[in-house]
C-alpha positions, 0 to 999 in steps of 0.5 A: 500500500502506498502512503498517502501524499500530503493533503492539499487544500483546493486552490480558489485563486492564483497570484500570477507573478511575472519576474523580470530579471537578467539574474537567473538566481533571482528567478530560482529564489522566487520560484522556491519562495512561491512553490513552498507550501504554506507561504501564502497569507491566504489558505486558498491562494496559490502562486504561479511564476513566469520568468523573463529576462528582457523587457520585450519578453515581459511585454509579450507575457503581459499581452498574452496572459493575465498577470497579477504582479510584476516584479522587475529588476532595477538594473536590467541589462536590456531595457528599464523598469521605467519602460516596463512600468509605462507599458503596464500602466496602459494595460486594461487591468494594470498589475502592480509593479514591484522593483527589485534591487541589490542596491535598494535604498530610500531614494530608489523607493521614493522614485519607484513610488513617485513614478507609480510603482508599488514597492521596492524589494531588496535582493537577495530576497527575504521570503517573508518580505516577498510573500507579504509584499506580493500578497498585499500588492495582489489584494490591491490589484484584486480590489482595483479589478473589482471596482473597475468591473463594477464601474463598467457594469454600471455604465453598461446598465446606465447606457442601456437605460438611456 
């Protein structure tokens, strides 16, 4: 008889993270953080992660699928996190952008927030900080998406009544 595997709770929702970094070790570390059981703040939420190393590849992923969170390296070898932020802000349901950097400081944090980014995370990553920040950003994205859907729905209903 085979021993039973771990009991897995059903997943109601998924936080789809897009990691944009030229540092492959960042992708591996994030994948490890997101795939570890019990790391989410919500019991019925799971993480998926897509890794891209360039802005062009990230833009393609954003156009093809529903991404909840974008994590972008500050010092990409090709392209800029600002370019990606500008692209993201033009999407119908723009996901929050978290900038990552080995040189994270208050000046960078202020710049990211002032330009519309969600937060800055220092690398190497602290697991608890990543989970807390990503989950918080996802909650904000969920709320914005629901508000946008209600507004669009009321416009359709109001538009039909006229």
